[in-house]
N, C-alpha and C positions, 0 to 999 in steps of 0.2 A: 617904653620899656615895660610898663605895667600891662599894657594891652597884649604884648608879645607873650609875657609869662602866662597870662590868662588863657591864651589860645593853645598852649602846649598840652594841658590835660585833655582839652576837647579833641585835638588831633589824635592823641594816643587812644582815646576812647573810640573814635571812629575807626582807626586802624584795627583795634581789637575786635570790634563788631564785624568788620568786613572779613577778617581772618576766620572768625568763628562761623560766619555764614558759608564760606568756602568749604570748611571742614564738614559742616552739617550736610551740605548738598552733595558732597562726594561720598558720604557714607551710604552704603546699600542696606536698606532695611530688610532684615531676615524674617522669613515666614509671613503669613497673613494673620489676621486676628482670629480666625475660626479655630475651634478645637479640633484636633486631628484624631480620628478614631478608626477602628477596624472597618474596612470596606471603603475608606476614602481613596481618592485617586487624584493625580495632578501634581503640580509643582511643589506644593507643601510636602507631599510624601517623598518626592525626589530629594528635597533638601533634608528631610528627617532621616531617610536611609543613608544619605551621604555623610551626614554629621555623625550618626551612630557608627557607621563603618570607619570613619576617621579615627575613632578611639577604640575600635575593635569589638564593639557590642553587636554589630550586624555584619554577617559574612555572606549574605545572599546577594541576589541580583538587584541592582538599582533600577527598578522598572516603574516607579511611580504608583504602585498598587499596594495598599496597606493590607497585606495578607497575614497568614499565620506567622511567617518568619519575622516580619516586622513587629508583629504583636508581641511575640516572646522577647525580642530584643528590647522593646520599650519597657516591658515589665521587669526585665533584668536590670536595666538602667535605673528604673524607679526604686527597686528594692535596694540597690547598692548605694544610692545617694539619699536615702531616707525620704523619698516621696511616697505619696499614696499609690499603691500598686493596683492600678485600675485599667491600664492600657490606654488611657486618654492623655493626649499630649496637649497640655494647657500652657498658659503664659509662663508659669514658674519653670517648667521643664524646658520650654523654648529658650528662656533667658539663660539657664544653666548651660544648655548646649551651645548657645552663641558665644559664651565666655570661654568654654573649654575646647572648642573646635574651630576649624576654618572650613569655609565652604566656597569653592571656586565655581561660582555660578556659570560663568562663560565657558569654562573648560568642560564642565559636566554636560551642559546643554549642547555643546558642539559634538560631544561623543554621541548623543542621541541623534542629532541631525545627520551625522556621517554614518550612523548605523554601526557603531563599534561596540564590542564587548569591552567593559572596563570595570575598574574598582576605584575606590577613593580612600585608601588607607593613608593615615597621616604619617609624616616623616619618611615617605617612600616616593622616589621620583615618579612623576606622572607619566614619563615616557615609557616606563616598563609596566604601567598599569593599564595601558590602552592597547586594545587588539587592532587587527587590520581593519581598514574601512570596509563596511558592508558585512562584517562578521556577525552582526546582530540582526540583520534584516531578514524577515521570513522569506522563504523561497519564492512565494507568489509575488511578493513585492519586488524582489530582485529581478524576476522575469519581466515584470511590468516596466521597471526602470531601464532594463536592457533594451526592450522593444522601443521605448521612447527615445533612447539614445541612438538606436539604429535608424529610426525615422528622421531624426535630426541630421544624421550623417549622410543621408541620401541626397544627391545633387538635385537642385531645382531645375526642371526642364526649361529649355529656352523657348519662349513663345514663338509660334510660327509667324512668318512675314505676312503682311496684309494680302488677303486673297489666296493664301496658301492653306491647304487643309492640314489640321494638326495630325501627328502620327497616332495610329491606333494604340490602345492600351497594350503595353508589353513590346511595342515596336520601336526600334532605335531610330532617332531622327537622322536625315541624310547628312553626310559629311560636308564640311565647308566646300563650296565650289561644285558640289554634285547636284544634279537636277533631281528634284523629288519625283517619285513614281507617279504615273498618271492615275486618275481615279479608278479604283477596282483592280489596279495592277499591283502585284506583290513586289516588294523591294528586293534587290539582289542580296544574297547571303554575304556575310563578312568575307572579304578576300575575293569575291566573285565580280567579274567585270559586268557592268550593266549592258543590256542589249543595244545593238546599233539602231540608229533611227530607222523606223519602218520594219524592224525585225520583231517577231513575236517573242515575248519572254518565255523561258522554260516554265513548265508546270511545277507546282510545289512538290519538292522531293525529287525532281528530275534533274539530271546532270546537264549542264550547258553543252552545246556541240563543240567539238574540237576545232581549232583554227583550220579553215579551209573546208570544213565539212558542212554540208547543207543542213539547215535546221529542219526538224520534222514539220510536216504540214499541220494546220490547225486541226485538233481533234485526234491527231495520230500520236501514239506513244513512242517515246524515244527508245532506241535499242539499249540494252543493258551494257555495262562496261565490258569490253572484250568481245561483244557480240556483233556480228555483221548486220548492217541495216537491211531491211527487207527489199527485195528486188522491186522494180517499178511494177505496179499493178497487183502486187501480192499483199494480202491483208496482214497487218501487224498482229502479233499475239496479244491476247487480253492481259490486263494487269494480273501478275501472280501466276501466269501460265507460261510454261516452257515453250520456246520456239521449236517447230518441227525440224527434223533433220532434212538435209537436201533430198528431194524426191519422195518425201513421206507425206501422206495425206493427213492433215490435222484432224484430231478427233472432235466430235461434237460435244460441247459441255453438257454435263448432267446436272439438271436443276435439283438443288437440295431443298428439302422442306424444313424450315426452321422449327426447332422444338419449342413447345409452349413452356415458358418459365413457370416454375412452381414456387409460390411465395414461401419463404422460410419463416418458421415460427420465431417471434422475437424472444430473445433470451436476455433477461436482466442480469448484467454482471454484478456479482456480489463483492463488495469491497472487503478486503482483508485488512484488519487494523495494523498488521505488521507491514503490509505493502502500501498502505495509504500515505498521503503526504505527511511530511514531518510537521507535527503540531508543536510549535515552539512556545516558550514562555512569552507573554506579552511584553512589549517594550514600554510603552506609556499610553495613556488614553489619548487618542487623537482629539483635536478640537471638533466640536459639533455634537458631542454626546455628553449629556449631563449625568450626574450621579443618579438622578431619577430614571433616566433612560436605561442606564446599565442595570439598575435594580429591577425595573419591570421586565427587561429582556431576560435577566437571570431567573426571575419567577416563571416566565414562560418556558424557558429551557428546562427548569426543574420540574414543572408540572407536565411537560410534554415528553421529556426524554430521560428522566432519572432512571438509573438502572441500565441505560444503554452504554456502550463503550464510549470513552471520552471523545474519540473522533466523531461519533454519532451525535454527541451533544454539541460539538463545535459546528457540525453540519446543520443542525436545527437552528442554531444562532445565525449561521450564514444565510439561511433562507429568509430570516427576518430582515437582515441587512440588505439582501438582494431586493426584497420588496420595497424597502425604504428608498432605495436608489432607482426603482422602476417608476416610470410615469403613470403606470396603470394602477398603482396602489397608493395609499396615503404616504406622505413623506416624513412621518414621525413614528417613533417606536410605539407609542401608545395607540396611534391611529391604526397602525398595521395590526397590532396584537388584539385590539378590541373591535376590529371590523366584524360585523355580524357573520357568524358561522365560519369564521376563519380558523380558530384554534379550539380543539376539544377542551383544553385546560381552562379556557374562559367559560365554556358552556357548563362544565361540571364543578366549577369553583376552585379547582386546584391551582389556579393562577395566584390565589391569595396565600399559598403556603410559603413559609420562609425558605429561600433557596440556600443550598450549601455552597461551600467555597468552590467546588468543582464546576457548578453551573455558572458561577460568576466568572471564573477563569476562562471558561469556554466562550463566554460573551466577549471578553477582552481580546481573546485570540481571534475571534471572527471580525471584530472591529479593526484589528490590525492587519487584516488581509487574508487570514486563513479561510479557505472554503473547500472542505472535503466533499461538498455536495456536487461540485461541478457546475456552479452557477444555477442551481435549481431554484424554482419559484414555489414548488409544492412538494409535499411529502405525505405519506400515509402508511398506516399499518395494514397490510393485506389481510391479517387475521381478524381485524375488528372493523374495517371500513364498511360503511353502509351506503356510501354514495356510488352510483354507477358512473357518474361523470368523471370521477378522479381516475378511473381505469382507462379513460380515453386520452389522458395526457401522455406525451412521449416520455418514456422512462429512461433515466440516466444510469442509476446504480442502486444497489441495496446496501445499506450500512446497518448492521444489527437487525432490528425488526422493521425498520422503515425503508420504504422505496421512495427515492427522490426523483422528481419529474420536472420537465421544462414547463 
């Protein structure tokens, strides 16, 4: 009896410890330990924007980019709740947001994955805060996904039987039970009967002979529909030549001298900012680019293209991304930008200037798939370019003062 009573408190203690362990493991830790400041990107900013929007302090797009809209929302929250108004989100503000708001991590990130426009206001049904799937995806990314889906939807061709030649590209395989065409022989058109054994197949574009009608001899053109075949011993008219009337002597063909083609002068199309591709707000920073990468690319865009239209700044950023993805250039942002004689801003020191928010936003848009340059690898200003080599590159278009090349 004494031993049983002694075990009861121990059992209760073990049950309490197990229950508290389950509760602790099921709790999702909010935010990371780093201080969030203007210019930051990633999941911490997504959570910050979502929590501020939950209580009505932030009404912008939840895109994971700490820009001016997020900055003023943070300062407004700090001012209202007696915190130091510095725009820095530290442990104290994070703790206050965690207590006063809810953050549905899975729902928010599913909206990003499905490319939806959405909001995260509290006490509002989420069903009416989520837009249609794909409504947030940039046009170029939508086109890429559609092409990928079409490639998956195409049927896989059946491999040819052993010893059988595979069909040529764009040629339909023979139907079941139908003999494949002989090597060098064109397959019959859809709905057309194959030639009988020993009979020559009709030439490409030539109608097959009617039942009971003799097929034309090899090298002889078949008569046009409704036209009588030539009499025995009479030459058939040449392709594209009208047959002579009965009793009429055919005219001798006049040999035409072809005109020498005159090369046209290449005209570089100039992109109109109004007609250019829609440059949308960035969704979120994709994996593979750090804050340092975005910062150095923003410095390059600012040093190379400040004063250019926004679409031109996105195009310059896109050239950097295209080079990173190309096997002929370095595969890092700093490697591309600091490659010898690659960018004027590095040579004259403008790379070290502080970029503005527009340059940074242009980089984010380029990372997310915007490319107004048309997959260009080079660009130059024709008014200031001193290299003769750059003029030899195939030109794609002109945006602002820059000509973009392959």
